BAFI-3210 file (N, C-alpha, C; in Angstrom, 3 decimals, decimal comma, padded with zeros to 6 digits):
// residues 211
n [1|2|3|4|5|6|7|8|9|10|11|12|13|14|15|16|17|18|19|20|21|22|23|24|25|26|27|28|29|30|31|32|33|34|35|36|37|38|39|40|41|42|43|44|45|46|47|48|49|50|51|52|53|54|55|56|57|58|59|60|61|62|63|64|65|66|67|68|69|70|71|72|73|74|75|76|77|78|79|80|81|82|83|84|85|86|87|88|89|90|91|92|93|94|95|96|97|98|99|100|101|102|103|104|105|106|107|108|109|110|111|112|113|114|115|116|117|118|119|120|121|122|123|124|125|126|127|128|129|130|131|132|133|134|135|136|137|138|139|140|141|142|143|144|145|146|147|148|149|150|151|152|153|154|155|156|157|158|159|160|161|162|163|164|165|166|167|168|169|170|171|172|173|174|175|176|177|178|179|180|181|182|183|184|185|186|187|188|189|190|191|192|193|194|195|196|197|198|199|200|201|202|203|204|205|206|207|208|209|210|211]
n.u [124,075|120,804|118,671|116,487|113,199|112,426|109,752|107,055|107,084|104,575|102,662|099,768|099,739|099,032|095,569|094,432|091,817|089,197|089,346|087,347|086,939|087,358|085,433|083,229|083,687|083,402|080,620|079,229|080,067|079,276|076,549|075,975|076,464|074,576|072,239|072,532|072,099|069,377|068,328|068,799|067,043|064,608|064,384|063,842|061,668|061,988|062,774|064,607|065,512|064,930|064,550|064,572|063,309|060,581|060,286|060,083|057,750|055,865|056,207|055,655|052,987|051,526|052,401|053,936|057,097|060,054|062,307|061,242|059,832|061,814|063,028|060,951|060,069|062,240|062,590|061,293|063,322|065,537|065,516|065,958|068,581|070,111|069,791|071,123|073,646|074,629|075,385|077,163|076,990|074,354|073,996|075,529|074,177|071,801|072,442|073,280|070,896|069,471|070,868|070,991|068,105|067,986|069,664|068,391|066,269|067,494|069,318|067,746|067,249|069,417|070,372|069,192|067,787|068,003|068,001|067,692|068,384|066,621|067,743|070,563|070,190|069,346|071,542|073,577|072,564|072,389|075,093|076,190|074,704|075,497|078,301|078,210|076,816|078,734|080,980|079,648|079,522|082,225|082,592|081,450|078,511|075,171|072,226|070,234|066,842|065,542|067,699|069,077|067,036|067,227|069,957|069,481|067,419|068,985|070,715|069,108|067,349|068,490|068,043|069,193|070,798|071,103|069,253|066,806|066,991|066,768|064,167|062,562|063,127|062,123|059,416|058,942|059,463|057,395|055,109|055,553|054,662|051,876|052,035|053,953|054,850|055,298|057,662|059,358|059,750|061,259|063,506|064,169|065,016|067,318|068,880|069,214|070,840|073,080|073,806|074,182|076,233|078,335|078,772|079,128|081,549|083,447|083,181|084,807|086,253|088,169|089,910|090,394|091,724|090,671|087,736]
n.v [-022,226|-022,939|-025,040|-027,653|-028,845|-032,092|-033,910|-035,199|-038,524|-039,645|-038,394|-038,347|-039,555|-037,523|-037,729|-039,699|-039,182|-041,639|-043,291|-043,236|-045,934|-047,227|-046,389|-047,529|-050,167|-050,264|-049,407|-051,411|-053,751|-053,171|-052,828|-055,434|-056,922|-055,765|-056,579|-059,322|-059,547|-058,932|-061,153|-063,010|-061,878|-061,946|-064,589|-065,541|-064,176|-061,658|-058,220|-055,188|-052,018|-048,429|-047,342|-049,685|-051,402|-050,412|-051,011|-053,705|-054,103|-053,057|-055,088|-057,465|-056,920|-056,128|-057,797|-056,625|-056,683|-056,933|-055,622|-053,586|-052,254|-051,221|-049,533|-047,702|-046,463|-045,136|-042,846|-040,290|-039,238|-038,444|-035,600|-034,570|-035,740|-034,343|-031,684|-031,808|-033,262|-032,809|-033,012|-035,060|-037,051|-037,708|-038,725|-041,011|-042,180|-042,739|-044,482|-046,636|-047,355|-048,340|-050,342|-052,067|-052,551|-054,119|-056,241|-057,397|-058,758|-060,558|-062,370|-064,047|-066,086|-067,209|-068,170|-070,184|-071,488|-074,327|-075,017|-072,605|-070,882|-068,632|-066,886|-066,852|-065,872|-063,345|-062,140|-062,520|-061,279|-058,674|-058,115|-058,238|-056,255|-054,133|-054,073|-053,689|-051,167|-049,498|-050,021|-048,281|-045,755|-045,124|-044,687|-042,387|-042,709|-043,750|-045,680|-044,025|-042,713|-042,711|-042,179|-040,116|-038,256|-037,734|-036,621|-034,249|-033,017|-032,556|-030,721|-028,557|-028,166|-028,560|-030,917|-033,948|-036,336|-039,040|-039,583|-038,888|-041,064|-043,258|-042,964|-043,192|-045,788|-047,055|-046,651|-047,808|-050,522|-050,946|-050,736|-052,883|-054,881|-055,037|-056,716|-058,860|-061,399|-060,937|-062,262|-062,158|-059,617|-058,938|-060,291|-058,920|-056,516|-057,366|-057,897|-055,105|-054,168|-055,680|-054,757|-051,908|-051,900|-052,749|-050,538|-048,501|-049,325|-049,324|-047,104|-044,725|-041,733|-040,608|-042,683|-044,297|-043,753|-041,973|-042,023]
n.w [132,677|131,757|133,585|132,736|133,656|133,799|132,209|134,067|135,050|135,669|134,442|132,405|128,854|126,083|124,944|122,370|119,897|118,939|115,993|112,976|112,063|114,468|115,961|114,620|114,967|117,767|118,133|116,744|118,263|120,693|120,528|119,884|122,144|123,945|122,522|122,875|125,472|125,666|124,413|126,455|128,367|127,004|126,771|129,222|130,259|131,298|131,872|130,953|132,114|131,453|127,961|126,725|128,497|128,234|125,636|125,828|127,344|125,601|123,533|124,943|125,549|123,406|121,190|119,165|117,135|118,964|118,089|116,292|118,233|119,893|118,171|117,307|119,645|120,519|118,798|119,547|121,322|120,140|119,617|122,176|122,465|120,587|121,425|123,905|123,671|121,108|117,631|116,534|118,637|118,500|115,838|116,031|118,088|116,989|114,749|116,477|117,761|115,560|114,679|117,014|116,957|114,660|115,316|117,431|116,012|114,409|115,987|117,638|115,627|115,426|118,069|120,494|123,539|125,407|128,105|130,517|133,211|135,379|137,274|136,480|133,994|134,522|135,794|134,019|131,708|132,752|133,095|130,427|129,224|130,564|129,872|127,038|126,936|128,150|126,198|124,214|125,466|125,609|122,948|122,405|122,118|122,581|123,770|123,540|124,345|127,647|129,055|127,838|127,965|130,608|130,882|129,459|131,077|133,249|132,383|131,565|133,555|135,930|137,156|138,727|136,680|137,326|139,354|137,905|136,024|137,629|138,791|136,445|135,678|137,956|137,559|135,280|135,959|137,863|136,278|134,967|136,585|135,756|133,558|133,552|135,791|139,359|140,370|138,225|137,916|140,194|139,589|137,355|138,462|139,743|137,436|136,571|138,844|138,378|135,824|136,220|138,170|136,571|134,919|136,869|138,149|136,108|134,466|135,095|134,984|136,660|137,078|134,851|131,609|128,548|126,541]
ca.u [123,277|119,658|118,232|115,063|112,645|111,885|108,404|106,739|106,745|103,268|101,675|099,208|099,904|097,696|094,623|094,046|090,473|088,958|089,177|086,073|086,902|087,356|084,077|082,249|083,913|082,966|079,233|078,938|080,320|078,583|075,212|075,887|076,482|073,243|071,356|072,763|071,459|068,087|068,022|068,666|065,912|063,277|064,100|063,414|060,510|062,490|062,914|065,626|065,248|064,905|063,671|064,509|062,245|059,330|059,995|059,782|056,473|055,194|056,478|054,877|051,571|050,902|052,775|055,026|058,389|060,971|063,306|060,578|059,409|062,942|063,332|059,911|059,969|063,494|062,534|061,141|064,207|066,647|065,388|066,725|070,098|070,671|070,102|071,862|074,847|075,178|075,019|078,003|076,434|072,977|074,146|075,975|073,251|070,782|073,067|073,582|069,711|069,088|071,685|070,462|066,789|068,193|070,275|067,199|065,554|068,407|069,784|066,865|067,446|070,894|070,617|068,160|068,263|067,059|067,910|068,132|068,078|066,328|068,754|071,780|069,764|069,255|072,829|074,314|072,010|072,755|076,542|076,406|074,142|076,374|079,548|077,875|076,562|080,031|081,461|079,030|079,915|083,544|082,853|080,608|077,275|074,431|070,995|069,333|065,888|065,230|068,978|069,318|066,237|067,871|070,846|068,812|066,767|069,994|071,440|068,183|066,437|069,351|067,645|070,229|070,380|070,965|067,824|065,742|066,839|066,267|062,760|061,902|063,358|061,209|058,144|058,582|059,264|055,912|054,071|055,634|053,774|050,665|052,277|054,714|054,736|056,209|059,035|059,890|059,994|062,379|064,644|064,740|065,745|068,694|069,612|069,465|071,774|074,185|074,102|074,593|077,726|079,456|079,141|079,701|082,972|084,406|083,178|085,624|087,196|089,306|090,709|090,718|091,901|090,024|086,213]
ca.v [-023,018|-023,106|-026,342|-027,874|-029,810|-033,351|-034,279|-036,202|-039,937|-040,108|-037,559|-039,246|-038,999|-036,910|-038,853|-039,506|-039,659|-042,829|-043,168|-043,685|-047,420|-047,812|-046,047|-048,486|-051,440|-050,154|-049,454|-052,831|-054,604|-052,765|-053,131|-056,755|-057,362|-055,463|-057,528|-060,688|-059,459|-059,027|-062,515|-063,689|-061,361|-062,400|-066,079|-065,827|-063,284|-060,397|-056,921|-054,267|-050,646|-047,618|-047,296|-051,132|-051,891|-049,973|-051,839|-055,083|-054,064|-053,137|-056,281|-058,429|-056,693|-055,962|-058,640|-056,101|-057,275|-056,245|-054,685|-052,667|-051,489|-050,398|-048,441|-046,771|-045,766|-044,241|-041,831|-038,852|-038,744|-037,879|-034,253|-034,175|-036,051|-033,334|-030,400|-032,086|-033,807|-032,363|-033,745|-036,357|-038,133|-038,002|-039,658|-042,269|-042,933|-043,179|-045,762|-047,740|-047,985|-048,998|-051,716|-052,827|-053,145|-055,221|-057,509|-058,242|-059,578|-061,670|-063,108|-065,196|-066,984|-067,720|-068,622|-070,724|-072,226|-075,648|-074,744|-071,248|-070,455|-067,242|-066,009|-066,812|-064,964|-061,834|-061,642|-062,600|-060,247|-057,263|-057,885|-058,039|-054,992|-053,052|-054,040|-053,013|-049,667|-048,851|-049,689|-047,153|-044,434|-044,904|-044,147|-041,263|-042,925|-044,355|-046,187|-042,928|-043,054|-041,991|-041,685|-038,865|-037,238|-037,361|-035,688|-033,063|-032,261|-032,029|-029,558|-027,363|-027,896|-028,851|-032,090|-034,925|-037,266|-040,369|-039,617|-039,017|-042,337|-044,207|-042,861|-043,825|-047,287|-047,667|-046,563|-048,936|-051,849|-050,816|-050,917|-054,420|-055,749|-055,549|-057,476|-060,050|-061,833|-060,185|-062,706|-061,732|-058,106|-058,883|-060,782|-057,707|-055,568|-057,925|-057,609|-053,974|-054,104|-056,124|-053,739|-050,580|-052,308|-052,691|-049,069|-047,586|-049,559|-049,327|-045,828|-043,838|-040,892|-040,318|-043,849|-044,819|-042,558|-042,393|-041,876]
ca.w [131,693|132,362|133,633|132,262|134,424|133,073|132,223|135,009|134,399|136,111|133,712|131,170|127,714|125,373|124,504|120,755|119,600|118,278|114,527|112,336|112,052|115,918|116,366|113,930|115,748|119,068|118,089|116,330|119,113|121,951|120,406|119,847|123,612|124,408|122,036|123,373|126,861|125,325|124,183|127,722|129,028|126,336|126,995|130,744|130,424|132,099|131,231|131,545|132,379|130,299|126,766|126,377|129,207|127,759|124,406|126,224|127,816|124,441|122,931|125,740|125,627|121,889|120,068|118,249|117,236|119,912|117,207|115,869|119,410|120,310|117,104|117,207|121,008|120,599|117,814|120,047|122,162|119,311|119,853|123,415|122,247|119,723|122,139|125,018|123,420|119,903|116,279|116,472|119,518|118,105|114,733|116,543|118,821|115,949|114,305|117,478|118,023|114,456|114,789|118,058|116,486|113,521|116,108|118,217|115,159|113,780|116,989|117,844|114,559|115,669|119,268|121,234|124,836|125,803|129,378|130,864|134,587|135,331|137,998|135,725|132,890|134,986|136,063|132,728|130,751|133,304|132,813|129,001|128,889|131,052|129,117|125,783|127,034|128,481|124,909|123,498|126,066|125,296|121,549|122,156|121,520|123,624|123,112|123,514|125,224|128,985|129,578|127,045|128,424|131,958|130,702|128,947|132,116|134,167|131,810|131,444|134,689|137,061|137,972|138,740|135,764|137,935|140,034|136,983|135,249|138,608|138,944|135,338|135,875|139,010|137,013|134,187|136,681|138,535|135,071|134,521|137,319|135,266|132,388|133,839|137,261|140,382|140,586|137,081|138,179|141,158|138,817|136,407|139,483|139,983|136,273|136,785|139,828|137,681|134,673|136,768|138,766|135,522|134,507|138,097|138,531|134,925|133,912|136,156|134,343|137,625|137,148|133,537|130,624|127,346|126,674]
c.u [121,897|119,161|116,842|114,485|111,941|110,471|108,210|106,414|105,251|102,309|101,169|099,542|098,650|096,769|094,414|092,622|090,469|088,955|087,727|085,849|086,781|085,903|082,949|082,416|083,261|081,501|078,555|078,815|079,392|077,083|074,934|075,733|075,195|072,214|071,289|071,893|069,956|067,499|067,619|067,446|064,575|063,199|063,740|062,270|060,773|062,428|063,905|064,962|065,123|064,013|063,439|063,451|060,882|059,084|059,605|058,185|055,526|055,103|055,598|053,360|050,791|051,361|053,661|056,294|059,284|061,733|062,432|060,100|060,635|063,258|062,222|059,955|061,170|063,454|062,234|062,322|065,488|066,664|066,252|068,342|070,629|070,766|071,032|073,335|075,496|074,915|075,887|077,331|075,164|073,013|074,540|074,930|072,069|071,091|073,026|072,023|069,361|069,710|071,269|068,987|067,045|068,722|069,092|066,230|066,321|068,853|068,998|066,832|068,651|071,078|069,250|068,735|067,347|067,019|068,499|067,484|067,853|067,290|069,930|071,460|069,836|070,692|073,688|073,870|072,378|074,228|076,871|075,868|075,129|077,605|079,177|077,596|077,939|080,932|081,042|079,523|081,312|083,600|081,786|079,164|076,501|073,401|069,869|068,267|066,040|066,698|069,408|068,424|066,844|068,882|070,301|068,189|067,807|070,593|070,456|067,619|067,440|069,022|068,867|069,935|070,132|069,655|066,691|065,695|066,342|064,729|061,997|062,039|062,339|059,786|057,794|058,652|057,910|054,865|054,308|054,921|052,300|050,730|053,017|054,594|055,692|057,575|059,920|060,626|061,174|063,594|065,240|065,393|067,276|069,431|069,997|070,706|073,250|074,727|074,848|076,092|078,641|079,707|079,655|081,173|083,914|084,291|083,645|086,600|088,309|090,228|091,325|090,842|091,103|088,466|085,680]
c.v [-023,207|-024,668|-026,549|-028,863|-030,809|-033,547|-035,412|-037,440|-040,220|-039,323|-038,387|-038,704|-038,483|-037,863|-038,550|-040,007|-040,847|-042,488|-043,686|-045,131|-048,073|-047,557|-047,081|-049,719|-051,402|-050,123|-050,679|-053,737|-054,374|-053,041|-054,515|-057,228|-056,853|-056,339|-058,782|-060,455|-059,518|-060,438|-063,326|-063,091|-062,097|-063,905|-066,452|-064,902|-062,255|-059,219|-056,010|-053,025|-049,665|-047,707|-048,783|-051,877|-051,483|-050,817|-053,179|-055,073|-053,888|-054,283|-057,476|-058,248|-056,499|-056,926|-057,972|-056,780|-056,470|-055,301|-053,396|-051,562|-050,628|-049,333|-047,201|-045,850|-044,863|-042,998|-040,392|-038,404|-038,276|-036,264|-033,844|-034,591|-034,733|-032,125|-030,686|-032,277|-033,555|-033,328|-035,068|-037,324|-038,583|-038,946|-040,888|-043,031|-043,497|-044,539|-046,890|-048,350|-048,812|-050,268|-052,647|-053,436|-054,334|-056,408|-058,150|-059,100|-060,816|-062,685|-064,259|-066,211|-067,800|-068,456|-069,200|-071,538|-073,294|-075,631|-073,318|-070,827|-069,102|-066,328|-065,768|-065,746|-063,606|-061,301|-061,357|-061,565|-059,000|-057,064|-057,581|-056,697|-053,884|-053,031|-053,364|-051,592|-048,917|-048,905|-048,324|-046,058|-044,254|-044,396|-043,113|-041,449|-043,459|-045,202|-045,225|-043,127|-042,188|-041,573|-040,356|-037,862|-036,819|-036,452|-034,306|-032,317|-031,863|-030,903|-028,278|-027,009|-028,045|-029,984|-033,274|-036,097|-038,756|-040,557|-039,860|-040,446|-043,216|-044,204|-043,372|-045,266|-047,903|-047,648|-047,462|-050,418|-052,032|-051,262|-052,309|-055,289|-056,073|-056,362|-058,844|-060,287|-061,152|-060,882|-062,323|-060,337|-058,009|-059,333|-059,643|-056,649|-056,163|-057,735|-056,155|-053,536|-054,468|-055,155|-052,416|-050,785|-052,213|-051,359|-048,299|-048,077|-049,409|-047,923|-044,813|-042,846|-040,514|-041,480|-044,295|-043,536|-043,076|-042,363|-042,882]
c.w [132,383|132,393|133,201|133,198|133,523|133,309|133,313|134,392|134,585|135,127|132,593|129,769|126,896|124,838|123,062|120,594|118,944|116,759|114,124|112,510|113,472|116,397|115,803|114,686|117,013|119,160|117,680|117,536|120,570|121,820|120,363|121,366|124,257|123,837|122,491|124,800|126,634|124,884|125,392|128,428|128,421|126,680|128,358|131,034|131,493|131,277|131,830|131,674|131,170|129,151|126,337|127,134|128,658|126,477|124,782|126,577|126,550|123,737|123,505|125,626|124,298|120,882|119,013|118,356|118,013|119,074|116,815|117,072|119,955|119,326|117,195|118,613|121,242|119,744|118,486|120,911|121,487|119,480|121,076|123,170|121,412|120,622|123,357|124,779|121,989|118,802|116,374|117,286|118,994|116,862|115,148|117,351|117,893|115,369|115,214|117,644|116,878|114,329|115,754|117,747|115,432|114,399|116,714|117,315|114,342|114,846|117,300|116,786|114,767|116,991|119,893|122,516|125,119|127,348|129,783|132,218|134,678|136,162|137,100|134,536|133,324|135,092|134,776|131,787|131,303|132,911|131,310|128,595|129,319|130,363|127,749|125,971|127,428|127,162|124,132|124,031|125,715|123,979|121,227|121,520|122,927|122,969|123,257|124,754|126,534|129,480|128,932|127,631|129,817|131,862|130,359|130,062|133,218|133,682|131,711|132,710|136,045|137,901|137,736|137,776|136,328|138,639|138,906|136,323|136,375|138,704|137,704|135,332|136,887|138,398|136,138|134,858|137,439|137,411|134,771|135,217|136,833|133,928|132,785|135,332|138,026|140,449|139,332|137,261|139,198|140,333|137,906|137,336|139,598|138,751|136,089|137,617|139,018|136,578|135,277|137,576|137,841|135,214|135,684|138,339|137,276|134,260|134,961|135,269|135,355|137,619|135,797|132,378|129,385|127,597|125,819]
res [x|x|x|x|x|x|x|x|x|x|x|x|x|x|x|x|x|x|x|x|x|x|x|x|x|x|x|x|x|x|x|x|x|x|x|x|x|x|x|x|x|x|x|x|x|x|x|x|x|x|x|x|x|x|x|x|x|x|x|x|x|x|x|x|x|x|x|x|x|x|x|x|x|x|x|x|x|x|x|x|x|x|x|x|x|x|x|x|x|x|x|x|x|x|x|x|x|x|x|x|x|x|x|x|x|x|x|x|x|x|x|x|x|x|x|x|x|x|x|x|x|x|x|x|x|x|x|x|x|x|x|x|x|x|x|x|x|x|x|x|x|x|x|x|x|x|x|x|x|x|x|x|x|x|x|x|x|x|x|x|x|x|x|x|x|x|x|x|x|x|x|x|x|x|x|x|x|x|x|x|x|x|x|x|x|x|x|x|x|x|x|x|x|x|x|x|x|x|x|x|x|x|x|x|x|x|x|x|x|x|x]
***
């Protein structure tokens, strides 16, 4: 009688893709967390990196609404998103950015701070943004912008996406010195560290199953 080898108990179960309803929930919740982080940043005069940081600079310098700046500055990067990540990712990302733009206009009508410590705001804003971006990653979406450009350049030119993203963020924070006080820029760096720690620790395909 032939013996059969039992399946390893340590082998991971086959991964089931998210349902459309789960994707909607993930995108709505992830963008809400990021929008909450922007409330903290705006309340303390800070700014994040990436396209959101450029949007803040535009918002601070021109008086444009933050939601409109986020949406408008994201538009050119959908070309890179489509070429680098495909149609489904691009559609989800477009929806995520549009929802984020709407949230950034609505949330200030619902939330206000009588006391807001700038250091706490930087850390809490970074943690919220990192958690929200992580949710979007797990559901095959992003907030587009410079991160997508970095992925595109990595695929087409061989440039390391992390290095490109870091250089873009450094350039944005350098530009911020012309718009916001230096101490606010330093606190914005603290926020970026908190954000990237959340993603670096929790976005680990070798440790966690699922995307």
